C-alpha positions as CSV (number, residue, x, y, z in Angstrom):
1,M,3.3,1.9,-7.4
2,T,0.7,0.2,-5.3
3,F,2.9,0.0,-2.2
4,K,4.0,3.7,-2.8
5,A,0.3,4.6,-3.0
6,I,-0.3,2.9,0.3
7,A,2.6,4.5,2.0
8,E,1.6,7.9,0.8
9,C,-2.1,7.7,1.6
10,H,-2.0,5.7,4.8
11,S,-5.2,4.1,3.7
12,L,-6.0,1.0,1.6
13,T,-9.2,2.6,0.5
14,L,-7.5,5.8,-0.8
15,A,-4.7,4.0,-2.4
16,S,-6.9,1.6,-4.2
17,Q,-8.9,4.6,-5.8
18,R,-5.6,6.2,-6.6
19,V,-4.3,3.1,-8.5
20,N,-7.7,2.1,-9.8
21,K,-7.7,-1.3,-8.2
22,T,-10.2,-2.8,-5.7
23,Q,-9.4,-2.6,-2.0
24,A,-9.3,-6.5,-2.1
25,A,-6.7,-6.4,-4.8
26,I,-4.5,-3.9,-2.9
27,S,-4.8,-6.0,0.4
28,I,-3.7,-9.2,-1.6
29,Q,-0.6,-7.4,-2.9
30,L,0.3,-6.0,0.4
31,K,0.0,-9.4,2.1
32,N,2.1,-10.9,-0.7
33,L,4.7,-8.3,-0.2
34,K,4.9,-8.8,3.4
35,N,5.4,-12.5,3.0
36,L,8.5,-12.2,0.8
37,P,11.8,-13.1,2.6
38,A,13.9,-10.2,3.9
39,V,11.2,-7.6,3.0
40,S,10.9,-4.9,5.9
41,L,8.0,-2.4,5.3
42,L,8.3,1.0,6.4
43,N,6.5,2.1,9.6
44,G,6.9,5.9,9.6
45,V,6.3,7.6,6.3
46,I,5.8,11.1,5.4
47,T,2.2,11.9,5.3
48,R,0.8,13.1,1.9
49,Q,-2.6,13.9,0.9
50,C,-4.1,11.6,-1.9
């Protein structure tokens, strides 16, 4: 759910508000996701307003 919010909002701040977590917590989750083997994050995602 967190990654989806980041992808849809294109903003850690807006995503953190959307999922009711701190921006630091969102950043840590994203960093951990990027460090998983064989995980490629999307670059071009359809823009949605949060």
